[in-house]
C-alpha positions as CSV (number, residue, x, y, z in Angstrom):
1,M,10.8,7.7,-8.3
2,K,11.2,7.4,-12.1
3,F,8.3,6.2,-14.2
4,P,8.8,4.1,-17.3
5,N,7.0,4.9,-20.6
6,D,4.8,1.9,-20.1
7,Y,3.7,2.8,-16.5
8,P,1.3,1.6,-15.0
9,Y,1.9,-1.7,-16.7
10,Q,5.5,-1.7,-15.4
11,P,6.7,-0.5,-12.0
12,P,8.5,2.7,-11.3
13,A,12.1,2.7,-10.2
14,F,12.8,4.0,-6.7
15,R,16.2,5.2,-5.5
16,F,17.3,7.2,-2.5
17,L,19.4,10.2,-3.3
18,T,20.8,10.4,0.2
19,R,24.3,8.9,0.3
20,N,25.4,6.2,2.7
21,I,22.0,4.8,3.6
22,C,22.7,1.7,5.6
23,H,19.6,-0.5,5.3
24,P,19.2,-4.2,4.6
25,N,16.9,-3.5,1.6
26,V,18.8,-0.6,0.0
27,Y,21.7,-1.2,-2.4
28,T,24.8,0.8,-1.9
29,D,23.8,3.0,-4.9
30,G,20.5,3.9,-3.1
31,A,18.3,1.6,-5.3
32,L,15.6,0.0,-3.3
33,C,14.9,-3.8,-3.3
34,I,11.2,-4.3,-2.7
35,S,8.9,-6.9,-4.2
36,I,6.2,-4.4,-5.1
37,L,8.6,-2.7,-7.6
38,H,9.6,-6.0,-9.3
39,R,8.2,-6.6,-12.8
40,P,4.8,-8.3,-12.9
41,G,4.4,-12.1,-12.8
42,D,5.7,-15.0,-10.8
43,D,9.5,-15.3,-10.5
44,E,10.6,-18.9,-10.1
45,Q,14.2,-17.9,-9.3
46,S,13.4,-15.7,-6.4
47,G,10.2,-17.5,-5.4
48,E,8.2,-14.3,-5.5
49,L,4.6,-14.8,-6.4
50,A,2.8,-12.4,-8.8
51,S,0.6,-11.3,-5.9
52,E,3.7,-9.9,-4.2
53,R,5.0,-8.0,-7.3
54,W,3.9,-5.0,-9.3
55,N,0.5,-4.9,-10.8
56,V,-1.5,-2.0,-12.5
57,L,-3.6,-1.5,-9.4
58,H,-0.6,-0.2,-7.5
59,G,0.0,3.5,-7.5
60,V,2.4,6.0,-6.0
61,E,0.6,5.9,-2.6
62,S,0.8,2.1,-2.3
63,V,4.5,2.2,-3.3
64,L,5.3,4.9,-0.7
65,R,3.4,3.1,2.0
66,S,5.3,-0.1,1.2
67,V,8.6,1.7,1.3
68,L,7.8,3.2,4.7
69,L,6.8,-0.2,6.0
70,L,10.0,-1.7,4.7
71,M,12.2,1.0,6.2
72,D,10.6,0.4,9.6
73,D,10.7,-3.4,9.3
74,P,13.5,-4.6,7.0
75,E,13.4,-7.9,5.2
76,I,16.7,-9.2,6.4
77,N,16.3,-12.7,4.8
78,S,16.3,-11.1,1.3
79,A,18.9,-8.4,1.8
80,A,20.2,-6.0,-0.9
81,N,22.9,-4.9,1.6
82,V,24.2,-8.0,3.4
83,D,26.5,-5.9,5.7
84,A,23.5,-3.8,6.9
85,S,21.4,-6.9,7.3
86,V,24.0,-8.6,9.5
87,L,24.4,-5.4,11.5
88,Y,20.7,-5.0,11.9
89,R,20.3,-8.6,13.0
90,D,23.4,-9.0,15.3
91,V,24.3,-5.5,16.6
92,R,21.1,-3.5,16.6
93,D,22.5,-0.7,18.8
94,E,25.3,0.0,16.3
95,Y,22.9,-0.2,13.4
96,N,20.5,2.3,15.1
97,A,23.4,4.7,15.8
98,L,24.5,4.5,12.2
99,A,21.0,5.2,11.0
100,R,20.7,8.2,13.3
101,A,24.0,9.5,11.9
102,V,22.8,9.2,8.3
103,V,19.6,11.0,9.2
104,A,21.4,13.8,11.0
105,Q,23.8,14.3,8.0
106,S,20.9,14.3,5.5
107,Q,19.1,16.9,7.5
108,K,22.2,19.2,7.3
109,E,22.1,18.7,3.5
110,V,18.6,20.0,3.0
111,P,18.7,22.9,0.6
112,E,18.2,26.3,2.1
113,G,14.5,27.4,2.0
114,V,13.2,23.9,2.0
115,T,11.2,23.0,5.1
116,M,10.3,19.5,6.1
117,P,6.8,18.9,7.4
118,T,6.5,18.2,11.1
119,P,4.6,15.1,12.4
120,A,1.8,17.4,13.6
121,E,1.5,18.8,10.1
122,L,1.2,15.4,8.6
123,V,-1.8,14.4,10.8
124,P,-5.0,14.8,8.7
125,A,-7.3,17.5,9.8
126,P,-10.4,16.2,11.5
127,Q,-13.4,16.0,9.2
128,K,-16.7,17.6,10.2
129,Q,-19.2,14.8,10.7
130,A,-22.3,15.0,8.5
131,D,-25.4,15.9,10.4
132,D,-27.8,13.1,10.8
133,D,-31.1,13.7,9.1
134,P,-33.6,13.0,11.9
135,D,-36.5,12.6,9.4
136,F,-34.6,9.9,7.5
137,W,-35.6,7.3,10.1
138,N,-39.1,8.6,10.8
139,M,-42.0,6.5,9.5
140,T,-44.6,8.2,7.4
141,D,-48.3,8.0,8.2
142,E,-49.0,6.3,4.9
143,E,-48.6,2.6,4.6
144,H,-46.7,1.4,1.6
145,D,-46.2,-2.2,0.4
146,F,-42.7,-2.4,-0.9
147,G,-43.0,-6.1,-1.5
148,S,-43.3,-7.8,-4.8
149,D,-45.5,-10.4,-6.3
150,S,-42.5,-12.6,-6.8
151,D,-43.9,-15.4,-4.6
152,Q,-47.0,-15.5,-6.7
153,D,-44.9,-15.3,-9.9
154,M,-42.7,-18.2,-8.7
155,G,-45.8,-20.2,-8.1
156,D,-46.8,-19.6,-11.7
157,F,-43.4,-20.9,-12.9
158,E,-43.6,-24.0,-10.7
159,D,-47.0,-24.8,-12.2
160,E,-45.6,-24.4,-15.7
161,D,-42.6,-26.7,-14.8
162,E,-45.0,-29.4,-13.6
163,D,-47.0,-29.2,-16.8
164,D,-43.7,-29.5,-18.9
165,M,-42.7,-32.6,-16.9
166,E,-46.0,-34.5,-17.8
């Protein structure tokens, strides 16, 4: 990801460095075509609404989540790579084999000393639940009136309103 000088008002650019990614929404140069990374505002030419495009509330996490979702579920009707889109739509077994080959090749190209996290490492550690305070729900022996005199106050206002009307 590359961030422009006017980030977060403009979206970052996202490009895969792995060569030969065959995906309907990835251009042959590795650039990703995804609405969340398009400049803010409506786009009459593409029909994208501003709500589908970049806004300052998006951050790195929402971009990465959107990328992962798109990788898993390509948008073949708005393809950056038409050949990959047709392959995905018409010959899924061949598309899947090609994707596996790209992944296998990219794993061979991981620099020495770099380790990739395993799925087990990515699972968040269970959080210790906060102990319930048993006294929180206990009633005290003292009686407290937490109400207000608002009903009485409202009656006073109603009386004033009636006087004003006369």
